[in-house]
N, C-alpha and C positions, 0 to 999 in steps of 0.2 A: 214733471207734470204728467198726469194720466190723460188718456186720449179724450175722454168726454169733456173734461175741463178745458183741455187745449183747444178742441174744436169750438166750444162756446166762446172762448177768448178770441180766436181767429175770426169767427163770424161777427163778433162785435166790432172788430177792427176793419175787416174787409167787406162786410155786408153779408146778408143771408142768402145771396145768390152765389156764394162761393162754395166750391167743392174742395174738400181737404183730404190729402194723403199724409199720414203721419206715423211715427213710431211712438211707443210708450216706454216705460221704464225697462221692459224686457229688451228692447232694442238698444237702449242706453247701456245696459250691462252686457250686450253682445252675446246673450245666451242663444243657443241654437234653435230653440223653438219660437223665437221672436217672429213677429209678423209685421206687415205694413197694413195699417187700418185706413179704410176709405169711408168717407161719409156717404150715407145712402140718400134716398130722395127726401127723407125727413131730417137730413143734416145730423144724423147720428153716426158715429164712427164704428159701425157694427158690421162692416163688410171687410173681411180679412183676406189678405194675400199671405198665406203662411206655409212655408216649407222650410226645411232646415237650411241654415246659413243664408237665408234670403237677405237679411239686413246687414250681414257682415260687409258687404260691398256698398252699403248705402246707409251709414249711420251718421247723421248730420246734426245730432242734438235734438232738443225738444221741439223746435220750430219746424213743422212740416210745411211743404209747399202748398200754396193755395192757387186755385185757378177759377176763372169765371165759369159758371155752370152752363151759361147760354152758349158759349163757344162761337166760332166763326161758321159761316155757311160752308157746307161741303161742296166738293166739285159736282157739277151737274151730271146726272145720269144720262148716258147716251140715248137710251130708249126708256124714258121714264114711265110711259103708259104700260109697256109690257112688264116692266119691273113691278109696278103697282098691282097689276093683275096677278102676276106670279106670287107676289107677297100675300095677296088675299087668299089664294089657293093654299099656300103653305100654312098660313095662320088657321084656316078652316080645318086642315088635316090635323094640326096640332091640337085644336080644340075637340075634335072628334075622337082622338086617341084616348082610351080609358085611363091611361097613366098620366099623360100630360094635361089632358083636358078635364079630367074629373078628380082623380086621386090627389094630384098635386095642388090644385086650386082649393080643394075642400079640406084636405088633411095636411098637405105639405109633404116634404120628404120624410117626415116622421112616420108616414104611412107605411114605410118599409119595415118598421120594427116588428110588427106581427108576421109579415111575410118571411123575413129572414129568420126569425126565431122558429117559425114552424118548419123551416127547412133545416134547422140545426146549423145555420150559418151566421149566428149572432154571437161573435166571440165574447165570452163573459168570464169574469173573475180572472183577469189577466190571461184570457184565451185558454184557460184550463177546461172550459166547457163551450159548447156551441149553442146553448140555450140559457136563458136567464130566468131564474125563479122570481115570479112577481113582475114579469115583463108587462103585464096588462096595465100596471100603474104608470108606466112611462110610454105607452103606445101612442101612436098618432091620434087614434080615436079619443083616448083619454085627454091628450093634450088639447085637442080642439074643443072638447066639451068643457074643460077647465077654463080655457081662454074665453069662450063665449059666456059662461056663467059669470065671469069676473069683469067683462067689458072689453076684453082684448079680442083676438081672433085671427083666423087664417085669411087667405085671400089678399094679403098685403103685397103691394108692388115694391119689392125690394130693389129691383133693377129698373132703370129708366127705360120706358117704352116696352117693357115686358108684357107678353100676352098670356103668360102662364099664371103669374101671381102665386108662387109657391111659398112666399115668405109669410111670416106671422109676427104678431106683437104679443109678447107674454107680459102679463101684469100680475101683481100680487093680490092678496085677498081684499085689499082696500081699493083695487083698481089702478094702482100706481105702476107706471112703466118699470119693467125689470130688464128686458132684453128683446132684441130682434136680430136675427130670426133664430128660433130654437130649432135647429136642423137635426136630421137623422144621425149624422156622424158625431155630433156633439152629444146627443142623447146616448149614443152608444159608448163613446169614450169615457164620459163622466158618469154614465149610468151602468150599463152592462159590465164594462171592464172593471169597475170599482165595486160593483154590487150595490150601488145606491139606487133606490127605486122611488125617490121623491123628486117630483118635477120642480118644485120650488128651489131645491138645492141645486139641481142641474142648471136651472135658469140663472141662478146667482153665479155659479161657476162660469157659465157662458159670458155673463156680463163682465166678470172679473178679467177673463181672458181678453175680451175686447178692450177693456179699460187699461189693462197693463200692456196690451199688445202682444198676444200669444196665440199660436195655433192651437185650437182646442183638441185636435186629434193627438198630436204628439204630446201635449201636456197631460191630457187625460190618461193616456197609456203610461206615461211616466209615473203618475200618481198610482196607477194600478200595479206597476212593477214594485213600487215602494211598499204597497200593502201586501203584495204576494211575498215579498222578502221579509215580512214581519215587522216593518217599521211602524205600520198602523194596521188596523183590522179592516177587512172588506166591509163595506157598508157604513163606515164611519164618516158621516157627512161633514161634521165639524173638522175632522182631520184633513179631509180633502180641501175644504175652504181655506184652512190655515196653510197648507202646503202651497196652494196657488198664491195666496196673499204674500207668502214669504218671497216668492219670485219678484213681486213688485217692490218689496222692501230691500232686495239685494242681499239677503242673508246667505251664509255659506250653504245651508241646505236648500235655500231658494235657488241658488245657482246650479246646484246638482239637479233639482227637479226641472229647472228651466232649460237645461241642456238636453232634455229628452230621455226616453226610456233606456237607451243604450248607456248613457252616463249614469243613470240611477242603478242599472244592473251592475256596472263596474264598481260603483261606490259600495253597494251592499254585497258584492261578490255573489250575486244571485244567478242561478242557472237558467232561469226562464225569462227571456227577453224577446218579445214578439216584434222584431224589427228586420228589415232588409236594407242593407247598405246604410245602417244607422237610422233609418226612418221607420216610424211605427207602421204596423199593418193598418189596414182600414177596417171598416165595419162589415167585412164580408169574409167569413171563415173559409180559407182555401181548402180545408178538409171536406167541406160540403159543396164548395164551388171551385172545383179543381182548375178550371180555366184561369181563375184569379191567381192561383198559385203560380202558374206559368208567368203571368204578367208581373206579379210581385218579384219573381226571381230574375226576370230579364229586363225590366224597365231600368234605364240608366238613373232614374230618380230613386230607385228602391221600391218600396211597397206602394206603388202608384195604382190607385183604384180607378183612375180616369182613363186608363189605357186598356182596351179590350174587356171592359166590364159589361158583359151581356146579361144584365139583371133580368130583362124581359124574357129572355130565353129560359133562364132558370125558373122564373115564376110560371111561365106557360107550361113548362115541362112538369112542374109540380101542381098544375091546375090551380094556381093562386090568383092569377090575374083574370 
């Protein structure tokens, strides 16, 4: 069972105040790009914990655990008044910051597309280039405009109690829900890396990954390696959708793609595989952001963009922010 149907079934059984963590078919097949999906504040399994081998130690079948979302009261804070005052100051500083207080709430993390592309740090076409032709069609600004015109939009609270609201809800031309949230890394992996510049396709790929239970970064780069190896052409939207769908169906090629870019490279005997320790690079080209090259190389997780990623410094240096 795929995650959206599973969550709906569990909510009917345990009530709509239940939070769910589950795996999908990708976890059932034990592919390396499988993720654990968590339901968000709107009870959609669109929050992904996805790194290689994550579910190998926790594959328990289709029934994921459920827990009450209200929870128990936490332990009392020793000095609650000082804590509250400090929290107010911290929240105010976050809101005053141009990045966290303005860009993220109005455009989301997709606002980084134009910045990274202008720096030549937007790995494209399986990282053969640092810029994407037609990047404007998948930029954060275009994403926000498209969502607003259709009745979706930015400013969605993806995480409980969040003050930034960098999430969004993407809908189709009829205003029907497609996915939440369409983030920078996913736009990069399924857009720039594959040469696909259609937001509707990228949104559909994001939904499929959540529904099947897949990490979008590792999966998107796997698709890009397959395209670069000649299996399909760059920019072929239907081919990308089919490759991801095959992971959910458990086909032989689906298992190759589902095991990530390193597995795809070995399968096609391809020479260009943008991974470190078997994990795909992130949406920051280390040739333009050399500090990221150091963290990619030295992180025990492999190409980890959450360690030492000083995006603000690079943007300030290039007078982008």
